[in-house]
Structure formats: structure tokens, C-alpha cells
N, CA, C and O atoms as a Maestro MAE file, in Angstrom:
{
 s_m_m2io_version
 :::
 2.0.0
}

f_m_ct {
 s_m_title
 :::
 protein
 m_atom[80] {
  # First column is atom index #
  i_m_mmod_type
  r_m_x_coord
  r_m_y_coord
  r_m_z_coord
  i_m_residue_number
  s_m_chain_name
  s_m_pdb_residue_name
  s_m_pdb_atom_name
  i_m_atomic_number
  :::
  1 25 -10.016 7.080 -12.256 1 A "MET " " N  " 7
  2 3 -10.495 6.806 -10.897 1 A "MET " " CA " 6
  3 2 -9.374 6.127 -10.086 1 A "MET " " C  " 6
  4 15 -8.202 6.482 -10.205 1 A "MET " " O  " 8
  5 25 -9.757 5.165 -9.279 2 A "SER " " N  " 7
  6 3 -8.779 4.495 -8.429 2 A "SER " " CA " 6
  7 2 -7.750 3.743 -9.272 2 A "SER " " C  " 6
  8 15 -6.634 3.481 -8.824 2 A "SER " " O  " 8
  9 25 -8.151 3.398 -10.514 3 A "TRP " " N  " 7
  10 3 -7.240 2.657 -11.384 3 A "TRP " " CA " 6
  11 2 -6.082 3.543 -11.847 3 A "TRP " " C  " 6
  12 15 -5.068 3.048 -12.341 3 A "TRP " " O  " 8
  13 25 -6.241 4.831 -11.684 4 A "LEU " " N  " 7
  14 3 -5.199 5.748 -12.121 4 A "LEU " " CA " 6
  15 2 -4.003 5.708 -11.183 4 A "LEU " " C  " 6
  16 15 -2.872 6.001 -11.570 4 A "LEU " " O  " 8
  17 25 -4.286 5.333 -9.929 5 A "ARG " " N  " 7
  18 3 -3.184 5.275 -8.958 5 A "ARG " " CA " 6
  19 2 -3.249 3.993 -8.136 5 A "ARG " " C  " 6
  20 15 -3.507 4.044 -6.933 5 A "ARG " " O  " 8
  21 25 -3.018 2.841 -8.773 6 A "PRO " " N  " 7
  22 3 -3.072 1.563 -8.081 6 A "PRO " " CA " 6
  23 2 -1.959 1.436 -7.044 6 A "PRO " " C  " 6
  24 15 -2.115 0.789 -6.008 6 A "PRO " " O  " 8
  25 25 -0.836 2.071 -7.355 7 A "ARG " " N  " 7
  26 3 0.305 1.999 -6.439 7 A "ARG " " CA " 6
  27 2 0.013 2.744 -5.143 7 A "ARG " " C  " 6
  28 15 0.620 2.471 -4.108 7 A "ARG " " O  " 8
  29 25 -0.923 3.685 -5.210 8 A "LEU " " N  " 7
  30 3 -1.272 4.450 -4.016 8 A "LEU " " CA " 6
  31 2 -2.266 3.673 -3.162 8 A "LEU " " C  " 6
  32 15 -2.250 3.766 -1.934 8 A "LEU " " O  " 8
  33 25 -3.136 2.899 -3.827 9 A "TRP " " N  " 7
  34 3 -4.155 2.128 -3.105 9 A "TRP " " CA " 6
  35 2 -3.585 0.880 -2.464 9 A "TRP " " C  " 6
  36 15 -4.160 0.343 -1.517 9 A "TRP " " O  " 8
  37 25 -2.456 0.415 -2.978 10 A "ILE " " N  " 7
  38 3 -1.834 -0.794 -2.418 10 A "ILE " " CA " 6
  39 2 -1.461 -0.603 -0.943 10 A "ILE " " C  " 6
  40 15 -1.891 -1.407 -0.116 10 A "ILE " " O  " 8
  41 25 -0.687 0.415 -0.575 11 A "PRO " " N  " 7
  42 3 -0.322 0.638 0.831 11 A "PRO " " CA " 6
  43 2 -1.537 0.986 1.674 11 A "PRO " " C  " 6
  44 15 -1.584 0.661 2.861 11 A "PRO " " O  " 8
  45 25 -2.527 1.648 1.069 12 A "ILE " " N  " 7
  46 3 -3.747 1.995 1.796 12 A "ILE " " CA " 6
  47 2 -4.509 0.738 2.168 12 A "ILE " " C  " 6
  48 15 -4.987 0.600 3.295 12 A "ILE " " O  " 8
  49 25 -4.622 -0.182 1.212 13 A "ALA " " N  " 7
  50 3 -5.313 -1.446 1.455 13 A "ALA " " CA " 6
  51 2 -4.582 -2.238 2.536 13 A "ALA " " C  " 6
  52 15 -5.216 -2.827 3.411 13 A "ALA " " O  " 8
  53 25 -3.264 -2.253 2.478 14 A "LEU " " N  " 7
  54 3 -2.471 -2.967 3.477 14 A "LEU " " CA " 6
  55 2 -2.658 -2.345 4.851 14 A "LEU " " C  " 6
  56 15 -2.750 -3.058 5.850 14 A "LEU " " O  " 8
  57 25 -2.716 -1.034 4.905 15 A "ALA " " N  " 7
  58 3 -2.898 -0.328 6.170 15 A "ALA " " CA " 6
  59 2 -4.259 -0.666 6.774 15 A "ALA " " C  " 6
  60 15 -4.391 -0.837 7.986 15 A "ALA " " O  " 8
  61 25 -5.272 -0.758 5.901 16 A "LEU " " N  " 7
  62 3 -6.616 -1.086 6.374 16 A "LEU " " CA " 6
  63 2 -6.658 -2.501 6.923 16 A "LEU " " C  " 6
  64 15 -7.334 -2.764 7.918 16 A "LEU " " O  " 8
  65 25 -5.941 -3.408 6.282 17 A "LEU " " N  " 7
  66 3 -5.916 -4.799 6.727 17 A "LEU " " CA " 6
  67 2 -5.188 -4.913 8.065 17 A "LEU " " C  " 6
  68 15 -5.597 -5.670 8.946 17 A "LEU " " O  " 8
  69 25 -4.107 -4.152 8.203 18 A "LEU " " N  " 7
  70 3 -3.321 -4.202 9.437 18 A "LEU " " CA " 6
  71 2 -4.080 -3.561 10.598 18 A "LEU " " C  " 6
  72 15 -4.041 -4.051 11.727 18 A "LEU " " O  " 8
  73 25 -4.769 -2.461 10.303 19 A "SER " " N  " 7
  74 3 -5.503 -1.753 11.354 19 A "SER " " CA " 6
  75 2 -6.813 -2.472 11.678 19 A "SER " " C  " 6
  76 15 -7.360 -2.341 12.773 19 A "SER " " O  " 8
  77 25 -7.296 -3.226 10.706 20 A "GLY " " N  " 7
  78 3 -8.563 -3.931 10.882 20 A "GLY " " CA " 6
  79 2 -8.376 -5.154 11.755 20 A "GLY " " C  " 6
  80 15 -9.336 -5.879 12.018 20 A "GLY " " O  " 8
  :::
 }
 m_bond[79] {
  # First column is bond index #
  i_m_from
  i_m_to
  i_m_order
  :::
  1 1 2 1
  2 2 3 1
  3 3 4 2
  4 3 5 1
  5 5 6 1
  6 6 7 1
  7 7 8 2
  8 7 9 1
  9 9 10 1
  10 10 11 1
  11 11 12 2
  12 11 13 1
  13 13 14 1
  14 14 15 1
  15 15 16 2
  16 15 17 1
  17 17 18 1
  18 18 19 1
  19 19 20 2
  20 19 21 1
  21 21 22 1
  22 22 23 1
  23 23 24 2
  24 23 25 1
  25 25 26 1
  26 26 27 1
  27 27 28 2
  28 27 29 1
  29 29 30 1
  30 30 31 1
  31 31 32 2
  32 31 33 1
  33 33 34 1
  34 34 35 1
  35 35 36 2
  36 35 37 1
  37 37 38 1
  38 38 39 1
  39 39 40 2
  40 39 41 1
  41 41 42 1
  42 42 43 1
  43 43 44 2
  44 43 45 1
  45 45 46 1
  46 46 47 1
  47 47 48 2
  48 47 49 1
  49 49 50 1
  50 50 51 1
  51 51 52 2
  52 51 53 1
  53 53 54 1
  54 54 55 1
  55 55 56 2
  56 55 57 1
  57 57 58 1
  58 58 59 1
  59 59 60 2
  60 59 61 1
  61 61 62 1
  62 62 63 1
  63 63 64 2
  64 63 65 1
  65 65 66 1
  66 66 67 1
  67 67 68 2
  68 67 69 1
  69 69 70 1
  70 70 71 1
  71 71 72 2
  72 71 73 1
  73 73 74 1
  74 74 75 1
  75 75 76 2
  76 75 77 1
  77 77 78 1
  78 78 79 1
  79 79 80 2
  :::
 }
}
């Protein structure tokens, strides 16, 4: 699941925080 690609979720999470 998401644990398979933690490196991919890191920039996504940052983008959500910045856009939020």
C-alpha cells in the first residue's frame, strides 16, 4: 500500500501542507 512508496508520499504530504 502507501508503505510501499513512502518516498513518494513525502513530497505529496508537503505539497498538501503548502497548498493547505
